[in-house]
Every structure is written in structure tokens, then in C-alpha cells.
C-alpha positions, 0 to 999 in steps of 0.5 A: 598953930592948929591951923599950921598943923592941919595944913601940914596934914593936908600937905602930907596927905597931899604927897602920899596920894601923889606918891601913891599914884605914881607907883600904882602908875608902874613909875620907878624912883630913879636918881638924877644927881645934885644938879636937878637939886640944885635948881631949887636948893641952891643954898643947901648945895653951896653948904653940901658941896664944902662937906666930907659927905660931897667928897666922900668918893674922893677919899677913897684909895684908887684900888678902892674906887671899884668895890662893891663894898665902898660904892655903897657908901661913898656914892649916891644909888649905887646899884639902884636905877639912876644911880652909880654904876661906875666913874665913867659912865656915871661921874656925877653920882659920886659922893654922898649926895642929897638922894643919899638921904632924900631918896631918888628925886625923878620918876621913870617908866617902869616898862 
């Protein structure tokens, strides 16, 4: 039990240091979409894709699919780097995906 806690703290500390280093190097988090998540988390992806969250955008009426008040909750990363812009430019970001709760999955240069 104690050994598990020790490794948990080591992991969290390492993760924190890496995150701080990335931010200090001028990198901003960006959204990647479920294709990246699916590569390592296939089981979770299969479970998610059957949920209402995955189909949240489809639940909107046609006139609601361009309203900012709706898009913030029915898409992933709306108004943020790499997130949903519109159906034509970012169709891969519709629905409430992994990154809606877990945060952006990648870092890019923040020039």
C-alpha cells in the first residue's frame, strides 16, 4: 500500500514537472480529437461512441448548430485552439469528446 502511494506521488510529481516545462517553453495546449485518443484508449472509445455525449451535436436542431450558446456544450473545444470552429472546418470535433473533460491532448508551439 505504501509503495503504491509512493509511486503515485512520483508519477504526479513527474507529470507536474513535465507540464510546467511545456508551458514555460511557450507551448499552448490544443485539441486533437478522438482519433488520437482512440489509438491508445480503444476500449474507452468504443464505450464512449455509443453515448449521448458522442452524439451531442446531432441532438441540436439545424438552426442551433451554428449558435455559440449551443456549441460550447455540444462540441469539443469550441472557441479554443484546435477545437470546434464549424461543421465544415472541424467536423472531427463535434460531440462531447474525451478532451471536453480531460483537456487538450497535444501541445503546439505558442508563437
